[in-house]
C-alpha positions as YAML, in Angstrom:
chain: A
units: angstrom
residues:
- id: 1
  name: UNK
  ca: [134.51, 98.11, 92.76]
- id: 2
  name: UNK
  ca: [134.96, 101.32, 90.75]
- id: 3
  name: UNK
  ca: [134.62, 99.44, 87.44]
- id: 4
  name: UNK
  ca: [131.48, 97.75, 88.73]
- id: 5
  name: UNK
  ca: [129.87, 101.09, 89.54]
- id: 6
  name: UNK
  ca: [130.75, 102.46, 86.09]
- id: 7
  name: UNK
  ca: [129.22, 99.39, 84.43]
- id: 8
  name: UNK
  ca: [126.11, 99.69, 86.59]
- id: 9
  name: UNK
  ca: [125.76, 103.36, 85.62]
- id: 10
  name: UNK
  ca: [126.06, 102.48, 81.93]
- id: 11
  name: UNK
  ca: [123.47, 99.69, 82.19]
- id: 12
  name: UNK
  ca: [121.15, 101.91, 84.23]
- id: 13
  name: UNK
  ca: [121.46, 104.79, 81.74]
- id: 14
  name: UNK
  ca: [120.78, 102.57, 78.74]
- id: 15
  name: UNK
  ca: [117.76, 101.04, 80.43]
- id: 16
  name: UNK
  ca: [116.58, 104.47, 81.56]
- id: 17
  name: UNK
  ca: [116.60, 105.66, 77.93]
- id: 18
  name: UNK
  ca: [113.86, 103.10, 77.23]
- id: 19
  name: UNK
  ca: [111.31, 105.25, 79.10]
- id: 20
  name: UNK
  ca: [111.49, 108.26, 76.74]
- id: 21
  name: UNK
  ca: [111.79, 105.90, 73.76]
- id: 22
  name: UNK
  ca: [108.61, 104.07, 74.73]
- id: 23
  name: UNK
  ca: [106.82, 107.36, 75.37]
- id: 24
  name: UNK
  ca: [107.85, 108.50, 71.89]
- id: 25
  name: UNK
  ca: [106.53, 105.26, 70.38]
- id: 26
  name: UNK
  ca: [103.20, 105.74, 72.15]
- id: 27
  name: UNK
  ca: [103.04, 109.41, 71.17]
- id: 28
  name: UNK
  ca: [103.77, 108.67, 67.50]
- id: 29
  name: UNK
  ca: [101.21, 105.88, 67.38]
- id: 30
  name: UNK
  ca: [98.46, 106.80, 64.95]
- id: 31
  name: UNK
  ca: [95.24, 107.27, 66.87]
- id: 32
  name: UNK
  ca: [92.80, 104.49, 66.29]
- id: 33
  name: UNK
  ca: [89.33, 103.73, 67.46]
- id: 34
  name: UNK
  ca: [89.42, 104.08, 71.27]
- id: 35
  name: UNK
  ca: [88.50, 100.81, 72.92]
- id: 36
  name: UNK
  ca: [87.41, 100.65, 76.55]
- id: 37
  name: UNK
  ca: [90.19, 99.01, 78.56]
- id: 38
  name: UNK
  ca: [89.59, 95.52, 79.87]
- id: 39
  name: UNK
  ca: [88.85, 96.09, 83.56]
- id: 40
  name: UNK
  ca: [90.12, 92.66, 84.60]
- id: 41
  name: UNK
  ca: [93.41, 93.00, 82.75]
- id: 42
  name: UNK
  ca: [93.87, 96.55, 83.99]
- id: 43
  name: UNK
  ca: [93.20, 95.51, 87.57]
- id: 44
  name: UNK
  ca: [95.50, 92.51, 87.43]
- id: 45
  name: UNK
  ca: [98.37, 94.42, 85.80]
- id: 46
  name: UNK
  ca: [97.81, 97.34, 88.17]
- id: 47
  name: UNK
  ca: [98.06, 95.06, 91.20]
- id: 48
  name: UNK
  ca: [101.10, 93.23, 89.84]
- id: 49
  name: UNK
  ca: [102.72, 96.56, 88.97]
- id: 50
  name: UNK
  ca: [102.10, 98.01, 92.42]
- id: 51
  name: UNK
  ca: [103.42, 94.89, 94.12]
- id: 52
  name: UNK
  ca: [106.47, 94.82, 91.83]
- id: 53
  name: UNK
  ca: [107.37, 98.43, 92.61]
- id: 54
  name: UNK
  ca: [106.84, 97.86, 96.34]
- id: 55
  name: UNK
  ca: [108.95, 94.70, 96.19]
- id: 56
  name: UNK
  ca: [111.88, 96.65, 94.72]
- id: 57
  name: UNK
  ca: [112.18, 98.60, 97.96]
- id: 58
  name: UNK
  ca: [111.88, 95.46, 100.09]
- id: 59
  name: UNK
  ca: [114.48, 93.70, 97.96]
- id: 60
  name: UNK
  ca: [116.90, 96.60, 98.18]
- id: 61
  name: UNK
  ca: [116.47, 96.86, 101.93]
- id: 62
  name: UNK
  ca: [116.71, 93.13, 102.50]
- id: 63
  name: UNK
  ca: [119.68, 92.29, 100.30]
- id: 64
  name: UNK
  ca: [121.67, 95.48, 100.23]
- id: 65
  name: UNK
  ca: [121.18, 96.44, 103.86]
- id: 66
  name: UNK
  ca: [120.81, 93.08, 105.61]
- id: 67
  name: UNK
  ca: [122.70, 90.47, 103.57]
- id: 68
  name: UNK
  ca: [125.72, 92.66, 102.79]
- id: 69
  name: UNK
  ca: [126.88, 93.01, 106.36]
- id: 70
  name: UNK
  ca: [130.42, 92.65, 107.74]
- id: 71
  name: UNK
  ca: [129.38, 89.59, 109.74]
- id: 72
  name: UNK
  ca: [127.89, 87.89, 106.66]
- id: 73
  name: UNK
  ca: [129.46, 89.22, 103.45]
- id: 74
  name: UNK
  ca: [132.19, 91.85, 103.59]
- id: 75
  name: UNK
  ca: [131.56, 94.86, 101.38]
- id: 76
  name: UNK
  ca: [134.62, 94.79, 99.07]
- id: 77
  name: UNK
  ca: [134.38, 91.00, 98.55]
- id: 78
  name: UNK
  ca: [133.40, 89.39, 95.21]
- id: 79
  name: UNK
  ca: [130.32, 87.95, 96.90]
- id: 80
  name: UNK
  ca: [129.10, 91.39, 97.93]
- id: 81
  name: UNK
  ca: [129.72, 92.76, 94.44]
- id: 82
  name: UNK
  ca: [127.80, 89.86, 92.89]
- id: 83
  name: UNK
  ca: [124.87, 90.39, 95.27]
- id: 84
  name: UNK
  ca: [124.89, 94.11, 94.48]
- id: 85
  name: UNK
  ca: [124.89, 93.54, 90.71]
- id: 86
  name: UNK
  ca: [122.20, 90.84, 90.75]
- id: 87
  name: UNK
  ca: [120.01, 92.90, 93.08]
- id: 88
  name: UNK
  ca: [120.38, 96.01, 90.92]
- id: 89
  name: UNK
  ca: [119.49, 94.15, 87.71]
- id: 90
  name: UNK
  ca: [116.50, 92.51, 89.40]
- id: 91
  name: UNK
  ca: [115.21, 95.82, 90.74]
- id: 92
  name: UNK
  ca: [115.61, 97.53, 87.37]
- id: 93
  name: UNK
  ca: [113.94, 94.62, 85.57]
- id: 94
  name: UNK
  ca: [110.94, 94.72, 87.89]
- id: 95
  name: UNK
  ca: [110.69, 98.48, 87.43]
- id: 96
  name: UNK
  ca: [110.86, 98.25, 83.64]
- id: 97
  name: UNK
  ca: [108.25, 95.49, 83.63]
- id: 98
  name: UNK
  ca: [105.72, 97.87, 85.20]
- id: 99
  name: UNK
  ca: [106.23, 100.33, 82.36]
- id: 100
  name: UNK
  ca: [105.80, 97.46, 79.92]
- id: 101
  name: UNK
  ca: [102.44, 96.62, 81.51]
- id: 102
  name: UNK
  ca: [101.39, 100.17, 80.64]
- id: 103
  name: UNK
  ca: [102.49, 99.60, 77.04]
- id: 104
  name: UNK
  ca: [100.40, 96.42, 76.87]
- id: 105
  name: UNK
  ca: [97.38, 98.29, 78.17]
- id: 106
  name: UNK
  ca: [97.97, 101.20, 75.79]
- id: 107
  name: UNK
  ca: [98.13, 98.98, 72.73]
- id: 108
  name: UNK
  ca: [95.00, 97.12, 73.82]
- id: 109
  name: UNK
  ca: [92.95, 100.24, 74.59]
- id: 110
  name: UNK
  ca: [94.67, 103.30, 73.02]
- id: 111
  name: UNK
  ca: [94.44, 105.02, 76.43]
- id: 112
  name: UNK
  ca: [97.32, 107.41, 77.01]
- id: 113
  name: UNK
  ca: [96.08, 108.09, 80.55]
- id: 114
  name: UNK
  ca: [96.26, 104.41, 81.38]
- id: 115
  name: UNK
  ca: [99.77, 104.19, 79.93]
- id: 116
  name: UNK
  ca: [100.96, 107.20, 81.95]
- id: 117
  name: UNK
  ca: [99.50, 105.66, 85.11]
- id: 118
  name: UNK
  ca: [102.16, 102.96, 84.75]
- id: 119
  name: UNK
  ca: [104.87, 105.04, 83.06]
- id: 120
  name: UNK
  ca: [105.20, 107.79, 85.70]
- id: 121
  name: UNK
  ca: [105.47, 105.61, 88.85]
- id: 122
  name: UNK
  ca: [107.91, 103.23, 87.17]
- id: 123
  name: UNK
  ca: [110.05, 106.16, 86.01]
- id: 124
  name: UNK
  ca: [110.11, 107.64, 89.51]
- id: 125
  name: UNK
  ca: [111.09, 104.30, 91.05]
- id: 126
  name: UNK
  ca: [113.82, 103.89, 88.43]
- id: 127
  name: UNK
  ca: [115.18, 107.30, 89.40]
- id: 128
  name: UNK
  ca: [115.08, 106.35, 93.07]
- id: 129
  name: UNK
  ca: [117.03, 103.16, 92.37]
- id: 130
  name: UNK
  ca: [119.92, 104.85, 90.57]
- id: 131
  name: UNK
  ca: [123.32, 103.29, 91.19]
- id: 132
  name: UNK
  ca: [124.99, 105.01, 94.11]
...
């Protein structure tokens, strides 16, 4: 179990480094002609992003608090470790996808405000879902 936690910390840290790297990419982007953001795309990605971030908490509660239970799957068992790893990767993937939606909107509209509206919440949720 100790090796699993170390591996999860390494994966989490490497994925976490993508947030400042993407912010640097956006910051170094040469300013172009500002284009009004597509309201439909922004609304759809905003809704999907919100639902994705909310689902990470439901998933963590459901699988890590309900499925991994002594009557179902014992905590030190390989099954519990597999559930923990798969759940962690899924949560982190959903969180990173929200930040990627902000990148898509930034490159389509050159709006830093719009990008940060996706970047900040996804970063906070990633920090909340650190390996423990």
